[in-house]
C-alpha positions as CSV (number, residue, x, y, z in Angstrom):
1,V,38.0,169.3,-147.3
2,E,41.6,169.8,-146.4
3,R,42.3,166.5,-144.5
4,L,41.0,163.0,-144.1
5,V,41.0,161.6,-140.6
6,V,41.3,157.9,-140.4
7,H,40.5,155.6,-137.4
8,F,40.0,151.8,-137.1
9,D,38.2,149.3,-134.9
10,T,39.5,145.8,-134.4
11,E,37.7,143.0,-132.6
12,F,39.7,140.2,-131.0
13,A,37.3,137.3,-130.6
14,H,39.1,134.2,-131.8
15,H,38.7,131.5,-129.2
16,L,37.4,134.1,-126.6
17,H,34.1,133.9,-124.7
18,N,34.1,137.7,-124.4
19,S,35.5,139.6,-127.4
20,V,37.8,142.6,-126.9
21,V,37.5,145.6,-129.2
22,L,40.3,148.0,-129.8
23,T,39.1,151.3,-131.3
24,T,40.8,154.5,-132.2
25,G,37.5,156.3,-132.9
26,V,36.8,159.9,-131.7
27,G,35.3,160.0,-128.2
28,C,36.7,156.5,-127.2
29,T,39.4,155.7,-124.6
30,D,42.8,156.9,-125.9
31,T,45.2,154.2,-127.1
32,H,48.8,154.5,-128.3
33,W,47.4,153.9,-131.9
34,R,45.4,157.2,-132.1
35,Q,43.8,158.6,-135.3
36,T,45.8,159.6,-138.3
37,A,45.1,162.7,-140.4
38,F,46.2,162.9,-144.1
39,S,46.6,166.4,-145.5
40,L,45.3,166.7,-149.1
41,A,47.6,168.4,-151.6
42,H,44.5,169.4,-153.5
43,P,41.8,170.5,-151.0
44,I,38.2,170.0,-152.4
45,Q,35.4,172.5,-152.0
46,V,32.1,170.6,-151.6
47,K,28.7,172.2,-152.2
48,K,25.2,171.0,-151.5
49,N,24.4,167.7,-153.3
50,E,28.1,167.0,-153.9
51,F,30.2,164.3,-152.2
52,V,33.8,163.2,-151.9
53,S,34.6,159.6,-152.6
54,G,37.7,157.6,-152.7
55,V,39.9,154.6,-151.9
56,L,42.6,154.3,-149.2
57,R,45.1,151.4,-149.7
58,A,47.7,150.6,-147.0
59,K,50.5,148.1,-147.7
60,R,52.8,146.9,-144.9
61,R,56.5,147.3,-145.6
62,K,58.5,144.1,-145.8
63,S,61.5,146.0,-144.2
64,N,59.4,146.9,-141.1
65,E,56.0,145.5,-140.4
66,R,55.1,148.5,-138.3
67,E,55.5,150.9,-141.3
68,Y,53.0,151.3,-144.2
69,D,52.9,152.8,-147.6
70,V,49.5,154.5,-148.1
71,R,47.9,155.6,-151.3
72,I,44.7,157.7,-151.3
73,T,42.7,158.2,-154.5
74,Y,39.9,160.7,-154.2
75,W,37.5,162.7,-156.3
76,K,34.3,164.9,-156.1
77,G,31.0,164.1,-157.6
78,K,27.3,165.0,-157.5
79,A,24.9,163.1,-155.3
80,D,22.6,162.1,-158.2
81,G,22.0,158.5,-157.1
82,V,24.6,157.1,-159.5
83,E,27.1,154.8,-157.8
84,R,30.7,155.6,-158.6
85,K,33.5,153.0,-158.4
86,E,37.3,153.4,-158.7
87,G,38.5,152.8,-162.2
88,K,35.6,154.5,-163.9
89,S,36.0,158.0,-165.3
90,Q,36.1,160.6,-162.5
91,A,36.8,164.1,-163.4
92,H,39.5,165.8,-161.2
93,K,40.7,162.5,-159.7
94,H,43.6,163.0,-157.3
95,I,46.2,160.5,-156.1
96,Q,48.5,161.0,-153.1
97,D,51.1,158.7,-151.5
98,Y,52.2,158.7,-147.9
99,S,54.8,156.9,-145.9
100,L,53.8,156.0,-142.3
101,K,56.7,155.3,-140.1
102,A,56.7,153.5,-136.7
103,S,58.9,156.2,-135.1
104,D,56.6,159.1,-136.2
105,S,55.1,160.8,-133.1
106,D,53.1,163.3,-135.2
107,T,49.9,161.8,-136.7
108,V,49.4,164.4,-139.4
109,Y,50.9,163.3,-142.8
110,E,51.5,165.8,-145.6
């Protein structure tokens, strides 16, 4: 795994008879929002019965509400039926920080 690709779906339904959904998912109508790809500084090789798990946190900047600071924490584990949560001991845990700027035209962040 060298990159994580992120998309979102938002439903606008407050006080509407028919809700409107904005999606940036693959195969959907293009929007100006697009998907975003985050390159991993430490790519992970995954074998059968292994998984990659993690947490993505995005915080809007006070200086520009269209810009975000993003932190991705990720790790590899075995698919043994044991649930893993952030904060518990994960061997080889990686943390990466990104800065998403409103003016960026490229959607791949390194």
